[in-house]
MDAnalysis code that builds the backbone (N, CA, C; Angstrom):
import MDAnalysis as mda
import numpy as np

u = mda.Universe.empty(708, n_residues=236, atom_resindex=np.repeat(np.arange(236), 3), trajectory=True)
u.add_TopologyAttr("name", ["N", "CA", "C"] * 236)
u.add_TopologyAttr("resid", np.arange(1, 237))
u.add_TopologyAttr("resname", ["MET", "SER", "LYS", "GLY", "SER", "LEU", "TYR", "LEU", "ILE", "PRO", "VAL", "THR", "LEU", "GLY", "GLU", "THR", "PRO", "ILE", "ASP", "LYS", "VAL", "LEU", "PRO", "ALA", "ASN", "ASN", "ARG", "GLU", "VAL", "ILE", "ASP", "SER", "ILE", "LYS", "HIS", "PHE", "ILE", "VAL", "GLU", "ASP", "ILE", "ARG", "SER", "ALA", "ARG", "ARG", "PHE", "LEU", "LYS", "LYS", "SER", "ASN", "PRO", "GLU", "ILE", "VAL", "ILE", "ASP", "ASP", "LEU", "THR", "PHE", "TYR", "THR", "LEU", "ASN", "GLU", "HIS", "THR", "LYS", "GLY", "GLU", "ASP", "ILE", "GLY", "ALA", "TYR", "LEU", "ASN", "ALA", "ILE", "ASN", "GLU", "GLY", "LEU", "ASN", "VAL", "GLY", "VAL", "ILE", "SER", "GLU", "ALA", "GLY", "CYS", "PRO", "ALA", "ILE", "ALA", "ASP", "PRO", "GLY", "ALA", "ASP", "VAL", "VAL", "ALA", "ILE", "ALA", "GLN", "SER", "ARG", "ASN", "ILE", "LYS", "VAL", "ILE", "PRO", "LEU", "VAL", "GLY", "PRO", "SER", "SER", "ILE", "LEU", "MET", "SER", "LEU", "MET", "ALA", "SER", "GLY", "PHE", "ASN", "GLY", "GLN", "LYS", "PHE", "THR", "PHE", "ASN", "GLY", "TYR", "LEU", "PRO", "ILE", "GLU", "PRO", "ASN", "GLU", "ARG", "ALA", "LYS", "ALA", "ILE", "LYS", "GLN", "LEU", "GLU", "GLN", "ARG", "ALA", "TYR", "SER", "GLU", "ASP", "THR", "THR", "GLN", "ILE", "PHE", "ILE", "GLU", "ALA", "PRO", "TYR", "ARG", "ASN", "ALA", "LYS", "LEU", "ILE", "ALA", "ASP", "LEU", "ILE", "LYS", "THR", "CYS", "ARG", "PRO", "GLN", "THR", "ARG", "LEU", "CYS", "ILE", "ALA", "SER", "ALA", "ILE", "THR", "CYS", "GLU", "GLU", "GLU", "MET", "ILE", "VAL", "THR", "LYS", "HIS", "ILE", "LYS", "GLU", "TRP", "SER", "LYS", "ARG", "ILE", "PRO", "GLU", "VAL", "GLY", "LYS", "ILE", "PRO", "ALA", "ILE", "PHE", "LEU", "ILE", "TYR", "LYS", "GLY"])
u.atoms.positions = np.array([
    [-6.090, 35.020, -4.817],
    [-5.545, 34.075, -3.825],
    [-5.052, 32.822, -4.537],
    [-3.827, 32.409, -4.218],
    [-3.281, 31.201, -4.833],
    [-3.878, 29.964, -4.187],
    [-3.936, 28.891, -4.970],
    [-4.472, 27.629, -4.460],
    [-3.489, 26.971, -3.491],
    [-4.059, 26.115, -2.640],
    [-3.220, 25.269, -1.809],
    [-2.804, 24.050, -2.614],
    [-2.166, 23.096, -1.963],
    [-1.711, 21.865, -2.629],
    [-2.284, 20.647, -1.931],
    [-2.287, 19.530, -2.633],
    [-2.715, 18.260, -2.055],
    [-1.464, 17.435, -1.753],
    [-1.229, 17.163, -0.474],
    [-0.064, 16.392, -0.051],
    [-0.455, 14.936, 0.216],
    [0.318, 14.024, -0.340],
    [0.107, 12.597, -0.108],
    [1.097, 12.159, 0.968],
    [0.559, 11.827, 2.146],
    [1.379, 11.615, 3.342],
    [1.494, 10.129, 3.677],
    [2.667, 9.519, 3.508],
    [2.850, 8.103, 3.841],
    [2.743, 7.859, 5.350],
    [2.342, 6.655, 5.679],
    [2.198, 6.228, 7.073],
    [3.109, 5.025, 7.306],
    [3.563, 4.851, 8.526],
    [4.403, 3.699, 8.854],
    [3.652, 2.393, 8.611],
    [4.411, 1.330, 8.341],
    [3.838, -0.003, 8.197],
    [3.926, -0.685, 9.559],
    [2.791, -0.922, 10.191],
    [2.826, -1.485, 11.534],
    [3.263, -0.449, 12.553],
    [3.905, -0.926, 13.596],
    [4.303, -0.041, 14.695],
    [5.749, 0.426, 14.569],
    [6.266, 0.469, 13.354],
    [7.630, 0.937, 13.124],
    [7.791, 2.370, 13.618],
    [8.871, 2.693, 14.330],
    [9.108, 4.071, 14.759],
    [9.136, 5.017, 13.568],
    [8.487, 6.149, 13.698],
    [8.380, 7.101, 12.598],
    [9.739, 7.549, 12.095],
    [10.667, 7.842, 12.996],
    [11.961, 8.363, 12.554],
    [12.802, 7.319, 11.830],
    [12.354, 6.066, 11.823],
    [13.074, 5.011, 11.123],
    [12.747, 4.994, 9.630],
    [11.536, 5.416, 9.269],
    [11.104, 5.273, 7.876],
    [10.567, 6.549, 7.224],
    [10.349, 7.610, 8.006],
    [9.798, 8.839, 7.440],
    [10.758, 10.012, 7.644],
    [11.010, 10.802, 6.611],
    [11.913, 11.951, 6.726],
    [11.360, 13.007, 7.680],
    [12.256, 13.790, 8.269],
    [11.850, 14.862, 9.173],
    [10.991, 15.897, 8.448],
    [11.211, 16.056, 7.138],
    [10.438, 17.018, 6.360],
    [8.947, 16.690, 6.368],
    [8.629, 15.406, 6.457],
    [7.214, 15.016, 6.476],
    [6.500, 15.624, 7.677],
    [7.169, 15.629, 8.817],
    [6.553, 16.189, 10.022],
    [6.311, 17.682, 9.839],
    [7.260, 18.367, 9.215],
    [7.098, 19.803, 8.991],
    [5.886, 20.076, 8.105],
    [5.704, 19.237, 7.086],
    [4.544, 19.395, 6.200],
    [3.259, 19.118, 6.966],
    [3.246, 18.032, 7.727],
    [2.058, 17.665, 8.501],
    [1.659, 18.793, 9.442],
    [2.635, 19.394, 10.096],
    [2.349, 20.463, 11.064],
    [1.740, 21.696, 10.398],
    [1.882, 21.813, 9.074],
    [1.355, 22.986, 8.379],
    [-0.047, 22.760, 7.812],
    [-0.570, 21.547, 8.002],
    [-1.867, 21.191, 7.408],
    [-2.940, 21.070, 8.491],
    [-4.121, 21.572, 8.177],
    [-5.251, 21.502, 9.111],
    [-6.406, 20.647, 8.571],
    [-6.338, 20.275, 7.304],
    [-7.401, 19.482, 6.681],
    [-6.817, 18.169, 6.157],
    [-7.417, 17.051, 6.566],
    [-6.902, 15.736, 6.181],
    [-8.014, 14.846, 5.640],
    [-7.714, 14.174, 4.525],
    [-8.601, 13.177, 3.934],
    [-8.034, 11.826, 4.331],
    [-8.831, 11.012, 5.044],
    [-8.287, 9.797, 5.659],
    [-9.221, 8.600, 5.459],
    [-8.662, 7.406, 5.552],
    [-9.477, 6.193, 5.496],
    [-10.228, 5.985, 6.806],
    [-9.533, 6.184, 7.894],
    [-10.129, 5.971, 9.214],
    [-9.664, 7.098, 10.140],
    [-10.605, 7.822, 10.697],
    [-10.264, 8.999, 11.503],
    [-9.473, 8.627, 12.750],
    [-9.850, 7.555, 13.415],
    [-9.167, 7.174, 14.660],
    [-7.699, 6.842, 14.410],
    [-7.427, 6.032, 13.389],
    [-6.032, 5.659, 13.126],
    [-5.243, 6.858, 12.601],
    [-5.912, 7.743, 11.853],
    [-5.230, 8.946, 11.359],
    [-4.832, 9.846, 12.527],
    [-5.731, 10.024, 13.468],
    [-5.409, 10.825, 14.653],
    [-4.236, 10.219, 15.412],
    [-4.230, 8.899, 15.523],
    [-3.151, 8.213, 16.240],
    [-1.818, 8.441, 15.531],
    [-1.821, 8.367, 14.202],
    [-0.592, 8.593, 13.440],
    [-0.100, 10.032, 13.597],
    [-1.012, 10.986, 13.518],
    [-0.625, 12.395, 13.626],
    [-0.063, 12.708, 15.009],
    [-0.649, 12.106, 16.041],
    [-0.165, 12.315, 17.403],
    [1.203, 11.669, 17.579],
    [1.401, 10.543, 16.903],
    [2.687, 9.855, 16.947],
    [3.752, 10.677, 16.212],
    [3.327, 11.338, 15.146],
    [4.241, 12.177, 14.368],
    [4.655, 13.410, 15.148],
    [3.690, 13.998, 15.849],
    [3.963, 15.193, 16.651],
    [3.089, 15.176, 17.898],
    [3.632, 14.763, 19.042],
    [2.851, 14.668, 20.283],
    [2.204, 15.986, 20.707],
    [2.725, 17.100, 20.200],
    [2.199, 18.405, 20.599],
    [1.052, 18.890, 19.705],
    [0.729, 18.118, 18.682],
    [-0.327, 18.534, 17.763],
    [-1.672, 18.587, 18.483],
    [-2.498, 19.570, 18.166],
    [-3.823, 19.708, 18.777],
    [-4.848, 19.111, 17.813],
    [-5.276, 17.911, 18.089],
    [-6.170, 17.186, 17.191],
    [-7.483, 17.940, 16.968],
    [-7.993, 18.590, 18.000],
    [-9.282, 19.285, 17.885],
    [-9.228, 20.475, 16.931],
    [-8.032, 20.909, 16.569],
    [-7.890, 22.021, 15.627],
    [-7.946, 21.550, 14.172],
    [-8.006, 20.234, 13.974],
    [-7.933, 19.664, 12.634],
    [-9.318, 19.266, 12.117],
    [-9.441, 19.244, 10.803],
    [-10.677, 18.805, 10.154],
    [-10.389, 17.534, 9.374],
    [-11.232, 16.527, 9.578],
    [-11.029, 15.244, 8.909],
    [-12.194, 14.925, 7.977],
    [-11.860, 14.356, 6.816],
    [-12.853, 13.888, 5.853],
    [-12.590, 12.403, 5.615],
    [-13.616, 11.590, 5.680],
    [-13.442, 10.146, 5.511],
    [-13.511, 9.753, 4.038],
    [-12.544, 8.953, 3.609],
    [-12.504, 8.455, 2.232],
    [-12.326, 6.944, 2.256],
    [-13.369, 6.233, 1.871],
    [-13.302, 4.777, 1.769],
    [-14.224, 4.312, 0.643],
    [-14.469, 3.010, 0.575],
    [-15.270, 2.480, -0.537],
    [-16.720, 2.956, -0.501],
    [-17.159, 3.522, 0.631],
    [-18.538, 3.989, 0.752],
    [-18.697, 5.481, 0.450],
    [-17.589, 6.192, 0.270],
    [-17.654, 7.633, 0.037],
    [-18.176, 7.936, -1.371],
    [-19.121, 8.845, -1.473],
    [-19.696, 9.217, -2.762],
    [-18.755, 10.154, -3.517],
    [-18.796, 10.065, -4.834],
    [-17.921, 10.864, -5.673],
    [-18.072, 12.357, -5.456],
    [-19.331, 12.819, -5.280],
    [-19.552, 14.249, -5.085],
    [-18.976, 14.732, -3.756],
    [-18.932, 13.841, -2.762],
    [-18.339, 14.216, -1.474],
    [-16.828, 14.360, -1.587],
    [-16.207, 13.482, -2.380],
    [-14.758, 13.532, -2.543],
    [-14.340, 14.879, -3.117],
    [-15.080, 15.341, -4.102],
    [-14.764, 16.626, -4.703],
    [-14.844, 17.761, -3.706],
    [-15.829, 17.697, -2.813],
    [-16.003, 18.752, -1.811],
    [-14.863, 18.771, -0.802],
    [-14.196, 17.631, -0.625],
    [-13.078, 17.573, 0.312],
    [-11.934, 18.509, -0.094],
    [-11.915, 18.887, -1.364],
    [-10.815, 19.719, -1.864],
    [-11.148, 21.205, -1.852],
    [-12.312, 21.567, -1.329],
    [-12.715, 22.976, -1.340],
    [-11.735, 23.879, -0.600],
    [-11.144, 23.358, 0.474],
    [-10.213, 24.169, 1.261],
    [-9.014, 24.611, 0.426],
    [-8.673, 23.809, -0.586],
    [-7.532, 24.146, -1.443],
    [-7.809, 25.433, -2.216],
    [-9.075, 25.640, -2.604],
    [-9.436, 26.868, -3.328],
    [-9.322, 28.106, -2.442],
    [-9.288, 27.867, -1.131],
    [-9.154, 28.965, -0.173],
    [-7.696, 29.208, 0.191],
    [-6.801, 28.532, -0.506],
    [-5.376, 28.712, -0.270],
    [-4.798, 27.808, 0.797],
    [-5.586, 26.831, 1.260],
    [-5.121, 25.923, 2.316],
    [-4.621, 24.609, 1.713],
    [-3.642, 24.017, 2.372],
    [-3.157, 22.701, 1.955],
    [-4.030, 21.609, 2.556],
    [-4.152, 20.508, 1.842],
    [-4.918, 19.350, 2.312],
    [-4.016, 18.126, 2.234],
    [-4.078, 17.262, 3.249],
    [-3.266, 16.054, 3.266],
    [-4.101, 14.805, 3.116],
    [-3.577, 13.804, 2.434],
    [-4.228, 12.502, 2.290],
    [-3.420, 11.483, 3.078],
    [-4.093, 10.763, 3.982],
    [-3.423, 9.770, 4.829],
    [-4.056, 8.404, 4.612],
    [-3.235, 7.418, 4.266],
    [-3.691, 6.048, 4.085],
    [-3.674, 5.324, 5.432],
    [-4.183, 4.097, 5.449],
    [-4.119, 3.292, 6.665],
    [-2.696, 2.822, 6.942],
    [-1.956, 2.563, 5.880],
    [-0.560, 2.135, 6.018],
    [0.139, 2.348, 4.687],
    [1.404, 2.721, 4.741],
    [2.150, 2.899, 3.512],
    [1.797, 4.175, 2.774],
    [1.862, 4.116, 1.450],
    [1.710, 5.316, 0.621],
    [0.286, 5.502, 0.107],
    [-0.263, 6.690, 0.247],
    [-1.609, 6.964, -0.268],
    [-1.681, 6.771, -1.783],
    [-2.855, 6.337, -2.249],
    [-3.160, 6.180, -3.675],
    [-2.500, 4.968, -4.319],
    [-1.757, 4.177, -3.558],
    [-1.192, 2.926, -4.063],
    [-1.964, 1.790, -3.402],
    [-2.785, 1.075, -4.198],
    [-3.694, 0.055, -3.651],
    [-4.510, 0.670, -2.516],
    [-5.078, 1.845, -2.804],
    [-5.666, 2.666, -1.753],
    [-6.694, 3.606, -2.394],
    [-7.809, 3.881, -1.702],
    [-8.836, 4.763, -2.272],
    [-8.379, 6.203, -2.488],
    [-7.212, 6.563, -1.963],
    [-6.693, 7.905, -2.161],
    [-6.522, 8.273, -3.624],
    [-6.433, 7.264, -4.494],
    [-6.275, 7.529, -5.922],
    [-7.461, 8.322, -6.468],
    [-8.640, 8.126, -5.894],
    [-9.836, 8.832, -6.371],
    [-9.727, 10.336, -6.161],
    [-9.260, 10.738, -4.997],
    [-9.144, 12.169, -4.719],
    [-7.997, 12.791, -5.521],
    [-6.943, 12.017, -5.760],
    [-5.829, 12.519, -6.568],
    [-6.298, 12.771, -8.006],
    [-7.124, 11.868, -8.534],
    [-7.635, 12.031, -9.898],
    [-8.442, 13.314, -10.026],
    [-9.263, 13.604, -9.021],
    [-10.062, 14.829, -9.041],
    [-9.155, 16.051, -8.945],
    [-8.153, 15.974, -8.083],
    [-7.214, 17.090, -7.934],
    [-6.503, 17.367, -9.254],
    [-6.072, 16.325, -9.931],
    [-5.390, 16.512, -11.216],
    [-6.322, 17.152, -12.244],
    [-7.591, 16.738, -12.248],
    [-8.544, 17.306, -13.209],
    [-8.830, 18.775, -12.929],
    [-8.573, 19.215, -11.699],
    [-8.805, 20.616, -11.321],
    [-7.510, 21.434, -11.338],
    [-6.459, 20.849, -11.867],
    [-5.156, 21.531, -11.945],
    [-4.619, 21.911, -10.563],
    [-4.907, 21.082, -9.584],
    [-4.368, 21.270, -8.236],
    [-3.003, 20.592, -8.160],
    [-2.043, 21.236, -7.557],
    [-0.713, 20.654, -7.420],
    [-0.750, 19.498, -6.425],
    [-0.302, 18.331, -6.863],
    [-0.263, 17.127, -6.024],
    [1.188, 16.855, -5.652],
    [1.454, 16.734, -4.353],
    [2.830, 16.558, -3.872],
    [2.946, 15.257, -3.070],
    [3.578, 14.224, -3.635],
    [3.776, 12.977, -2.889],
    [4.995, 13.089, -1.977],
    [4.844, 12.720, -0.720],
    [5.968, 12.722, 0.214],
    [6.630, 11.348, 0.242],
    [7.875, 11.337, 0.678],
    [8.645, 10.090, 0.734],
    [8.191, 9.230, 1.910],
    [8.069, 7.924, 1.671],
    [7.684, 7.009, 2.741],
    [7.697, 5.570, 2.265],
    [7.437, 4.615, 3.158],
    [7.535, 3.195, 2.811],
    [6.370, 2.689, 1.973],
    [6.694, 1.933, 0.934],
    [5.697, 1.223, 0.132],
    [6.026, -0.255, 0.195],
    [5.162, -1.042, 0.801],
    [5.438, -2.474, 0.940],
    [5.549, -3.154, -0.420],
    [4.825, -2.633, -1.409],
    [4.875, -3.226, -2.746],
    [6.262, -3.056, -3.351],
    [6.777, -1.841, -3.339],
    [8.090, -1.585, -3.927],
    [9.217, -2.191, -3.093],
    [9.086, -2.127, -1.770],
    [10.147, -2.673, -0.918],
    [10.252, -4.189, -1.059],
    [9.123, -4.863, -1.216],
    [9.167, -6.311, -1.419],
    [9.806, -6.640, -2.766],
    [9.508, -5.843, -3.783],
    [10.125, -6.060, -5.100],
    [11.629, -5.843, -5.015],
    [12.056, -4.794, -4.317],
    [13.480, -4.510, -4.162],
    [14.230, -5.698, -3.564],
    [13.599, -6.362, -2.591],
    [14.281, -7.417, -1.844],
    [14.037, -8.819, -2.400],
    [13.228, -8.939, -3.436],
    [12.854, -10.260, -3.956],
    [13.921, -10.897, -4.831],
    [14.705, -10.064, -5.532],
    [15.644, -10.606, -6.502],
    [14.999, -10.819, -7.861],
    [13.771, -10.342, -8.026],
    [13.043, -10.503, -9.285],
    [13.246, -9.290, -10.200],
    [12.648, -9.349, -11.386],
    [12.806, -8.299, -12.383],
    [12.173, -6.990, -11.907],
    [13.016, -5.993, -11.677],
    [12.520, -4.691, -11.254],
    [12.339, -3.729, -12.409],
    [12.636, -4.189, -13.634],
    [12.434, -3.374, -14.833],
    [11.019, -3.526, -15.366],
    [10.471, -4.736, -15.234],
    [9.114, -5.015, -15.721],
    [8.345, -5.757, -14.626],
    [7.340, -5.115, -14.087],
    [6.549, -5.762, -13.033],
    [5.110, -5.256, -13.083],
    [4.213, -6.066, -12.548],
    [2.789, -5.721, -12.531],
    [2.221, -5.979, -11.144],
    [1.518, -4.983, -10.616],
    [0.808, -5.181, -9.345],
    [-0.642, -5.513, -9.681],
    [-1.111, -6.671, -9.210],
    [-2.422, -7.191, -9.587],
    [-3.485, -7.067, -8.504],
    [-3.145, -6.476, -7.358],
    [-4.139, -6.344, -6.298],
    [-4.504, -7.700, -5.713],
    [-5.800, -7.894, -5.433],
    [-6.286, -9.144, -4.847],
    [-6.654, -10.152, -5.929],
    [-6.368, -11.418, -5.681],
    [-6.774, -12.478, -6.586],
    [-8.199, -12.914, -6.248],
    [-8.881, -13.597, -7.174],
    [-10.253, -14.061, -6.897],
    [-10.297, -14.984, -5.674],
    [-11.419, -15.000, -4.996],
    [-11.583, -15.849, -3.810],
    [-12.042, -17.256, -4.198],
    [-12.919, -17.341, -5.186],
    [-13.468, -18.634, -5.599],
    [-12.329, -19.532, -6.086],
    [-12.230, -20.771, -5.583],
    [-11.081, -21.649, -5.850],
    [-10.713, -21.817, -7.320],
    [-11.687, -22.131, -8.171],
    [-11.376, -22.354, -9.583],
    [-10.892, -21.078, -10.263],
    [-11.549, -19.964, -9.936],
    [-11.148, -18.682, -10.524],
    [-9.758, -18.273, -10.029],
    [-9.481, -18.567, -8.757],
    [-8.163, -18.223, -8.206],
    [-7.071, -19.047, -8.886],
    [-7.303, -20.344, -9.043],
    [-6.318, -21.207, -9.700],
    [-6.058, -20.735, -11.129],
    [-7.126, -20.340, -11.818],
    [-7.000, -19.835, -13.180],
    [-6.163, -18.555, -13.209],
    [-6.422, -17.662, -12.239],
    [-5.684, -16.395, -12.169],
    [-4.210, -16.632, -11.880],
    [-3.921, -17.552, -10.973],
    [-2.526, -17.855, -10.633],
    [-1.782, -18.390, -11.854],
    [-2.420, -19.296, -12.594],
    [-1.788, -19.864, -13.788],
    [-1.536, -18.784, -14.838],
    [-2.485, -17.852, -14.978],
    [-2.315, -16.777, -15.953],
    [-1.153, -15.856, -15.570],
    [-1.064, -15.515, -14.273],
    [0.026, -14.656, -13.827],
    [1.369, -15.361, -13.983],
    [1.389, -16.639, -13.658],
    [2.634, -17.398, -13.810],
    [3.055, -17.448, -15.278],
    [2.101, -17.658, -16.171],
    [2.412, -17.702, -17.602],
    [2.976, -16.370, -18.081],
    [2.413, -15.264, -17.575],
    [2.908, -13.936, -17.948],
    [4.318, -13.709, -17.417],
    [4.594, -14.252, -16.229],
    [5.940, -14.113, -15.663],
    [6.975, -14.744, -16.589],
    [6.608, -15.853, -17.214],
    [7.527, -16.557, -18.112],
    [7.550, -15.929, -19.507],
    [6.361, -15.722, -20.090],
    [6.288, -15.271, -21.482],
    [6.656, -13.802, -21.654],
    [6.371, -12.968, -20.635],
    [6.635, -11.540, -20.738],
    [7.835, -11.098, -19.910],
    [8.448, -12.046, -19.179],
    [9.589, -11.743, -18.311],
    [9.233, -10.628, -17.325],
    [8.072, -10.757, -16.675],
    [7.612, -9.745, -15.721],
    [7.412, -10.349, -14.333],
    [7.718, -9.562, -13.326],
    [7.421, -9.944, -11.953],
    [5.941, -9.675, -11.705],
    [5.252, -10.655, -11.160],
    [3.822, -10.521, -10.866],
    [3.641, -10.382, -9.352],
    [3.005, -9.283, -8.940],
    [2.863, -8.956, -7.521],
    [1.383, -8.927, -7.163],
    [1.027, -9.463, -5.991],
    [-0.369, -9.439, -5.552],
    [-0.438, -9.495, -4.036],
    [-1.631, -9.260, -3.508],
    [-1.836, -9.247, -2.058],
    [-3.058, -10.095, -1.711],
    [-3.246, -10.284, -0.417],
    [-4.389, -11.039, 0.077],
    [-4.796, -10.498, 1.440],
    [-6.057, -10.671, 1.788],
    [-6.491, -10.317, 3.134],
    [-5.681, -11.172, 4.110],
    [-5.091, -10.571, 5.149],
    [-4.185, -11.311, 6.037],
    [-4.730, -12.641, 6.561],
    [-6.024, -12.704, 6.845],
    [-6.562, -13.951, 7.407],
    [-6.641, -15.074, 6.361],
    [-6.378, -14.743, 5.091],
    [-6.374, -15.769, 4.039],
    [-4.963, -16.035, 3.516],
    [-3.955, -15.545, 4.206],
    [-2.569, -15.752, 3.759],
    [-2.228, -17.221, 3.566],
    [-2.539, -18.026, 4.575],
    [-2.176, -19.453, 4.545],
    [-2.834, -20.156, 3.364],
    [-4.083, -19.824, 3.092],
    [-4.801, -20.455, 1.978],
    [-4.175, -20.058, 0.653],
    [-3.776, -18.798, 0.512],
    [-3.156, -18.368, -0.736],
    [-1.820, -19.072, -0.956],
    [-1.025, -19.162, 0.090],
    [0.272, -19.842, -0.033],
    [0.073, -21.288, -0.466],
    [-0.910, -21.956, 0.149],
    [-1.205, -23.349, -0.210],
    [-1.636, -23.452, -1.670],
    [-2.440, -22.496, -2.130],
    [-2.906, -22.506, -3.524],
    [-1.754, -22.256, -4.489],
    [-0.830, -21.379, -4.119],
    [0.329, -21.109, -4.973],
    [1.202, -22.351, -5.112],
    [1.433, -23.025, -4.003],
    [2.255, -24.243, -4.017],
    [1.586, -25.340, -4.849],
    [0.264, -25.399, -4.746],
    [-0.495, -26.421, -5.470],
    [-0.567, -26.129, -6.965],
    [-0.609, -24.861, -7.340],
    [-0.895, -24.475, -8.726],
    [0.338, -24.186, -9.566],
    [1.356, -23.581, -8.974],
    [2.517, -23.134, -9.753],
    [3.475, -24.272, -10.099],
    [4.306, -24.040, -11.084],
    [5.329, -25.000, -11.470],
    [6.385, -25.103, -10.359],
    [6.992, -26.267, -10.186],
    [7.997, -26.443, -9.127],
    [9.163, -25.466, -9.228],
    [9.541, -25.094, -10.455],
    [10.700, -24.224, -10.636],
    [10.375, -22.741, -10.519],
    [9.095, -22.393, -10.488],
    [8.714, -20.985, -10.360],
    [9.155, -20.456, -9.009],
    [9.642, -19.215, -9.003],
    [10.086, -18.610, -7.754],
    [8.972, -17.779, -7.114],
    [8.834, -17.925, -5.824],
    [7.831, -17.202, -5.039],
    [8.536, -16.452, -3.913],
    [8.248, -15.145, -3.819],
    [8.753, -14.347, -2.699],
    [7.576, -14.008, -1.802],
    [7.740, -14.254, -0.518],
    [6.736, -13.890, 0.477],
    [7.346, -12.821, 1.367],
    [6.700, -11.675, 1.422],
    [7.197, -10.549, 2.213],
    [6.123, -10.105, 3.193],
    [6.423, -10.154, 4.471],
    [5.430, -9.769, 5.481],
    [6.066, -8.875, 6.542],
    [5.229, -8.054, 7.160],
    [5.657, -7.166, 8.246],
    [6.878, -6.329, 7.861],
    [6.864, -5.809, 6.654],
    [8.015, -5.039, 6.162],
    [8.271, -3.811, 7.035],
    [9.510, -3.599, 7.388],
    [10.055, -2.544, 8.257],
    [9.786, -2.793, 9.731],
    [9.026, -3.819, 10.073],
    [8.721, -4.116, 11.478],
    [9.732, -5.114, 12.037],
    [9.708, -5.319, 13.342],
    [10.670, -6.221, 13.985],
    [10.564, -7.639, 13.447],
    [9.348, -8.097, 13.138],
    [9.132, -9.465, 12.678],
    [9.200, -9.591, 11.154],
    [9.827, -8.628, 10.485],
    [9.901, -8.615, 9.022],
    [10.445, -9.927, 8.463],
    [9.790, -10.394, 7.385],
    [10.258, -11.583, 6.663],
    [10.136, -11.310, 5.171],
    [11.232, -11.421, 4.442],
    [11.215, -11.317, 2.983],
    [12.081, -12.455, 2.469],
    [11.443, -13.506, 1.963],
    [12.168, -14.716, 1.569],
    [11.726, -15.162, 0.179],
    [12.707, -15.486, -0.660],
    [12.452, -15.993, -2.012],
    [12.945, -17.433, -2.123],
    [12.069, -18.302, -2.620],
    [12.430, -19.704, -2.858],
    [11.657, -20.216, -4.071],
    [12.137, -21.330, -4.617],
    [11.370, -22.003, -5.650],
    [10.145, -22.662, -4.995],
    [9.102, -22.840, -5.763],
    [7.883, -23.465, -5.246],
    [8.188, -24.835, -4.630],
    [9.053, -25.604, -5.269],
    [9.369, -26.935, -4.747],
    [10.029, -26.852, -3.370],
    [10.756, -25.747, -3.114],
    [11.377, -25.560, -1.798],
    [10.329, -25.137, -0.765],
    [9.433, -24.213, -1.179],
    [8.371, -23.794, -0.251],
    [7.501, -24.983, 0.153],
    [7.290, -25.916, -0.766],
    [6.398, -27.046, -0.484],
    [6.919, -27.952, 0.618],
    [8.228, -27.899, 0.852],
    [8.818, -28.728, 1.902],
    [8.540, -28.169, 3.294],
    [8.370, -26.842, 3.348],
    [8.091, -26.212, 4.634],
    [7.320, -24.924, 4.406],
    [6.013, -24.990, 4.588],
    [5.168, -23.831, 4.374],
    [5.350, -22.848, 5.523],
    [5.647, -21.605, 5.223],
    [5.923, -20.625, 6.286],
    [4.686, -20.246, 7.090],
    [4.904, -19.890, 8.334],
    [3.832, -19.437, 9.210],
    [3.763, -17.914, 9.146],
    [3.056, -17.406, 8.166],
    [2.942, -15.961, 8.020],
    [1.922, -15.395, 9.000],
    [0.922, -16.213, 9.337],
    [-0.117, -15.744, 10.251],
    [-0.989, -14.690, 9.594],
    [-1.648, -13.889, 10.415],
    [-2.555, -12.861, 9.904],
    [-1.870, -11.498, 9.841],
    [-0.661, -11.515, 9.271],
    [0.130, -10.294, 9.123],
    [0.043, -9.836, 7.671],
    [-0.147, -8.557, 7.392],
    [-0.179, -8.073, 6.021],
    [1.052, -8.540, 5.246],
    [0.813, -9.081, 4.064],
    [1.920, -9.646, 3.288],
    [1.789, -9.287, 1.800],
    [2.922, -9.349, 1.119],
    [2.989, -9.154, -0.329],
    [3.523, -10.443, -0.929],
    [2.942, -10.844, -2.054],
    [3.357, -12.079, -2.733],
    [3.836, -11.739, -4.136],
    [4.976, -12.307, -4.521],
    [5.550, -12.065, -5.850],
    [5.949, -13.384, -6.479],
    [5.649, -13.547, -7.761],
    [6.114, -14.739, -8.472],
    [6.888, -14.301, -9.703],
    [7.882, -15.140, -10.062],
    [8.716, -14.848, -11.219],
    [9.228, -16.177, -11.762],
    [9.622, -16.149, -12.994],
    [10.052, -17.374, -13.641],
    [11.250, -17.993, -12.946],
    [11.354, -19.313, -13.031],
    [12.460, -20.011, -12.399],
    [13.691, -20.042, -13.274],
])
């Protein structure tokens, strides 16, 4: 019996209509899968129903993958693949395994010589870089910055220095409820000529992707609110 494959299934960012950002082929793949590895079962069910209203949720098997999942459990999630069945990985938003615990299951699949198939879909990290006007040849995604004020200021200065000395775009994120504090810290810490791009609600109706110098942002701090956002800095 041949093995199944592990499909990485992108999810819409926010309430964006599926047909606006996901290819029709994704739905065909989803309809062929009965086993899903997900961050949150409720939101995964909602996405699958949105993808295909006729799908029978009770016919599906879900495995939870988050920061509390044990390594030995993750490996067991792939057992269905040995039986010739396909398994899908669904993130909370955007692309699985990018700033997402899905990377853990992909690593195990690769070590077992399981075919991993990434599907096309929106990545807020890449889309913000595309629209920033910054260096798309050399860039680094840094995840979350430290919360402690002194450590955060130190991290911001280091990333800014790398943007200048290495000619690289530095990308990072923050918990939405701390967006305003991060923006204030960036304005306070970075050089006036450094460029900052703030990208929020990508692909949604309220989408904002704006690049300005720090000195320009300081004149009018944007109201991003508690919306998921991506932050990019690059040399001025």
